[in-house]
C-alpha positions in Angstrom: -4.7 -170.6 3.5 -5.6 -167.9 1.0 -3.0 -165.1 0.8 -3.8 -161.5 0.0 -2.6 -160.0 -3.3 0.0 -158.0 -1.4 1.3 -161.1 0.4 1.5 -163.0 -2.8 3.5 -160.2 -4.5 5.8 -159.9 -1.5 6.4 -163.7 -1.5 7.0 -163.8 -5.3 9.5 -160.9 -5.0 11.4 -162.6 -2.2 11.7 -165.9 -4.1 13.0 -164.0 -7.2 15.9 -162.2 -5.5 19.4 -163.6 -4.6 19.4 -165.4 -1.2 15.7 -164.5 -0.8 16.6 -162.0 2.0 15.6 -158.4 2.2 14.6 -155.8 4.8 11.0 -154.5 4.8 12.1 -151.0 3.6 13.9 -152.4 0.5 10.9 -154.7 -0.3 8.6 -151.7 -0.1 10.9 -149.6 -2.3 11.2 -152.3 -5.0 7.5 -153.1 -5.0 6.5 -149.4 -4.9 4.3 -149.8 -1.9 4.1 -148.4 1.7 6.4 -150.0 4.3 3.5 -150.7 6.5 1.8 -152.7 3.7 4.9 -154.8 3.5 4.9 -155.4 7.3 1.3 -156.6 7.1 2.2 -158.9 4.2 5.2 -160.3 6.1 3.0 -161.0 9.1 0.6 -162.9 6.8 3.4 -164.9 5.2 4.8 -165.8 8.6 1.5 -167.0 9.8 1.2 -169.1 6.6 4.7 -170.6 7.3 6.2 -169.3 4.1 8.8 -166.8 5.4 10.6 -166.0 8.6 12.4 -163.0 10.0 16.0 -163.1 11.1 18.7 -160.5 11.9 21.1 -160.3 9.0 22.3 -158.4 6.0 19.8 -157.2 3.4 20.6 -158.3 -0.1 20.0 -154.7 -1.4 21.0 -152.1 1.1 23.6 -154.4 2.8 22.6 -153.1 6.2 22.5 -155.5 9.1 18.9 -155.3 10.4 15.8 -157.4 10.7 15.2 -159.1 7.4 12.6 -161.4 5.9 13.6 -164.6 4.2 11.8 -167.4 2.4 11.6 -170.6 4.5 13.6 -173.4 2.9 11.9 -176.1 5.1 8.3 -176.5 5.9 7.1 -177.6 9.3 5.3 -180.9 9.1 1.9 -181.3 10.8 1.8 -183.7 13.7 -1.2 -185.5 12.5 0.3 -188.9 11.6 
């Protein structure tokens, strides 16, 4: 699956930060883009199986809210 430039930037940013966990507002602030662009990127990354959203503490603002995190495991395809 080919990712957009915005999704690639978002994924690279998440992989570079401690714990790979951030809320969409902090990702938007640090990347200097609109929050809605980050939300579209996150949706794209979820569909690609690279990230997931969980309720937790953001690495930056330390608020408990919906956050995006890099997946540590990849789902295996069932085509054996």
